[in-house]
C-alpha positions, 0 to 999 in steps of 0.5 A: 830352270833346268840344270844338270849336277856336275858330278853326278849328271842328274838333271834338276828342275829348281822353282824359280817362282818362289825364290828362297832369299837372295842377295847380290851375288845370286838368289836361292831356289827349292830344288824340285825333285828333292825338298831337303837340298836347296840351289844358289844360282849365281847372277854373274857366275865367273870362272873364279866362281867354279874353280872356288866351288870345285876345291869345296866339293873335293875338299868338305870339312869334317863338321859336327851334325845334329840329328838331321842337322848339318852345322855348315850348308857345305856344297855337295855338288856343282850345278851347270847348264844343260846346253854346250857351254856346260858353265858352272852357274851355282851349287846345291847345299842342304836345306836348313829348316825352321831357323832364325838368324842367330840375331832373333836369339840374343836380341831381348825384343825379338827373342820375347816376341818370338823365342819367349822360352829360349832361355839362357842355357839355350844361349850358352848352347847356342855359343857352344855349337857355334864354336863346334862348327867354327872348330871344324872349320878352322881344322880343315884349312877354312876361314869365314871372313865375313863372320856376322849375325846374318851368316848364322842360322839357329833352331829352337833347340839350339842348333846352329848352321853356318850359311853363305858358305861360298864367301868363306876363305879357301885355300886349294891344298894343291895349287895353294891358290887362295880365293879370298873372302872379300867382304866384312862386317866393320862390328865383327872385324878385328881392329888389325883389319880395319879399314883395310881392302879384304880382297888384299887379305889372306884371313886366318883363324885369329881373325875369326876368332874376334867375330865369335867372341863378339858373338858369344858375348852378345848371345850372353850379354842381351845383344849388347855389342863388347864395344858400345859404352858410353862416351866419356871424352871430349868431342863428338863420341868415336863410331863403333869401328874406331873404338874397336881399332883402338881397342877400348873395350869397356870392361877391361882392365885398362884405363878406357875413355868409356863405361858400360851403357846402363841398360846393358847386363852386369858384367859380373854376370857371366862366369869367370871363365868367360870374362877372362877370355873376353878380356884375353881376345879383346885386350890381349889380342889387340896387340898379339891377335896369335894369343887370341883364345881358340875355339878349343878354349871356348868350348871348354870355358863355355861347357864349364859355364852352361854346367854351372848354371842354377835356377830361379826359385820365383821363375824356372825360366831364370837360370844364372852362375853359382857364383852369384848370390842372386838372380840378375834376371829378377833385378833386370826385370825390375830395371826394365820395368817388368819386361822379363828376359826370360818370361815363365812358361805361365806367362807366355801361356797367357801372353802376358810377354807381350804386355808394354812395359808399367808406366809410372803413373800420372797425377791427375788432371783437372783438364779432360782427358782422351781415352784410346782404347789400346791396340792388341798386341799381335798374335805371338807364333806357336810356342813348343815348350816340350821341345829338348835342346839340341848338341852337336855331339860330338863336339870336339871329334866331329862326324863328316858330313854325309854327301851322296856318291858320285856316279862312278866308285869312290876310292877311300884312298888314305890321307888327311891323317892328323899326328901319329895316331892319323898318319897309323890309320891311314897307314893301316889303311893303305895296307888294306888297300894295297892287299886287295889290288894286288890280290885282284891284280895278280888274280887277273895276271894268274889267270891270263898266264895260267889260261885259268877259266876260273879267275877270268871267269869269276871276274866276268861273273863279278862284272855282271852281279856288280852291275846288276845289283846296282841297276836293281838297288837303283829300283829300290832305293833311288839314288838320283843318278842315271841306271847306266851311270849305276850300272858301270859303278857296279860292274867295275866294283864287282869286277875288282872284288872278284878279281880280288876274291877269284885270284885269291882262291886260285892261288890258294888252291893252288899253293902259288907261292907268288900270288902270296908273296904279291899279296903281302908286297902289296900290304907293305907297300900299301902301308908304306904308301898310306903313311906318306900320303897322310901328308899329301892328302891326295883327292878322295875321289876318282874322276866322275861324271864331270865331262868336257866335249869338244876341243877340250874333250880332246886334248883332256881325252889325249892325256888321259888316253896317254896315262892310261895306255903307259900303265897298259903298255907296261904290264903287257910288256911285264906280263908277256915279253919278260915272261918269255925271256924268264922262262929260258932260265940261262939268262944273267940278273943284268940280261934280264934288266936290259930285257925288261928296259928294252921291251917296256919302252916300246910296249910303254910308247905304242900303248901311249899312241894308242891312248892318245889316238883313242883318247882324240877320236873319244873325247870330243864325241863321248866327253873326256873325264874330268878330276874333282879338282881345281881347274889351275891344277897345271903347270909346276904345281900339276906336275908335281901332284902328277908325278906323286899319282904316277908314282904310286902307281908305277910302284904298285904295278912294279911291285905286283909284276916284280912279285909274281912275274919271276917264277921260282929260279936259282939265277947266279948273280955274276957268277959269285954266289947263288941267290934262292927263289925268295931272294929272286922275287925280292929283288925282283920286286924292288927293280919293278917298283924302282922301274915303275915308279920312275916311270910312273913319275915321268908320265904322271909329270907330263900327264899333270903339267898339261892337266889345265883342264 
């Protein structure tokens, strides 16, 4: 099967003859070109699936990473058909190697047969890494919804990966639309959701925390479900779902009609802090779900419990809390008739851990006995006993997932800050980009106004060298993208950086004061917008190579053409028309304002019309670019976001033009006072920023409200 990646444009081939796995929604196949990736293809893909995957791709969580291992199998690209429909049929995600479902590790029988050296410390580390992954999801505004043992994979080194991520509950941060998780297992479902339709429920973090607590209990209590117990009431024992709904936790401090099952480990083997959190979750959280322990609380308690483990003198694979006076695993081995929950390394080498339980000897009988030859147990899987346990580092401040970049430049715009520290970081980042953008635009304007061959030549050389290096890089380290896309990416970045450098060199060498003012104001406005955007969290990518053709391409091309034409028309009006008016040196400030408005309005209109015509012509033929946003971003919400984008671009353009174009003049403001050159530049900059913001808001709102595709 041949499909195309939505955001990189690469054509890939799937090995459909040997599917890796599958279910009711779709199948998982390996990618021929890249063994480190797998693809999930839906049986019946829908538009809702495409919208949800687009939001997930645009807003990945900051997931903790191990060495070459990802804690969350998040979509790294969407897959579409190569025909004219370009339908989204699935997605790409990282491949998880050498991992098994989590129940293989907490189920005593499965662990003894397949992972015999996975001791109690490893189980603690598994719980910690699981909570770290869930913590990253909750911090990014996602909810798992369907928490269960099948969607969590674990390696021999206790690293955890959350899979089946397309079933998670996803909330679009822009449209506020929620894509719900329609499924769930009753034994991991909190009491307040038992018996309800999941398609009508918005999941919350406290709902996930119940299922996570169940898994922690099973990891540390030999696979025992926390609500499993011996019924002491009348009539038939209630189902497990009924026990969960009623809050009948057998280890509760309250009186319940259950007692722990005889084969369950003693409740006291758990660290006291773990015991208290489980009671808080299953007892206190029964009536008040919001009081269930959060992921950070669990991480602290699990770390404390793991650090308290001591080693048994008889069997170094037996580890238990230092709050106990004896080894509970030695006692449990006796209770299980010789079946050691954590066999020693020597026993594993001699395959003694696979021997059946010791049975009591029967009294000899005079009757003849049939002799049967016991079957030899199946040979165990190869066991690696020198491998060190893994841990996600750091747990509380995880590192972001590394994605391959799209085929057009990604501009790391500010956004996503948390608290005052995050706002400060985004403000500094915005200041950097404000200075760089101001230097690039100022350099281009100087090159045009001053007819500077050095600036224009520098930009041209930057475009050529940028494209050359990008194409050369393709042959050094293949990026998986087309050569044309990489060449265009390098040319755009090369021209942008060269404009900033050449403009800076020209402005400094010729002591052009307005260049310095433009850079200062660009940094100042970038700082302000960087702080503001921490709250808005705008998309972190420019339009990628995802494109639409035909009627949709025509419509989208017209929208993009109108937007770009408006911006270009405003720039041309400010550069040429307003510049000529300023050179006369005899206009008042009010006259300059009227000249600017009267010149920019027709220029914007002509630019918009020209852009529309160009977009209408080129859109159906070459395809119009799409934004990595939900396809339902339209109407009022689209207008708001479009207005924010337009205001931002308008302010930048207005600041740069207002700071550069007014030459060093002295203007008689209404005959009352004279304002020197610096104040002239400041006032014109403020005015240009305001006018640009207003024009950008209108243009962006119109574009955003119609930006349905």
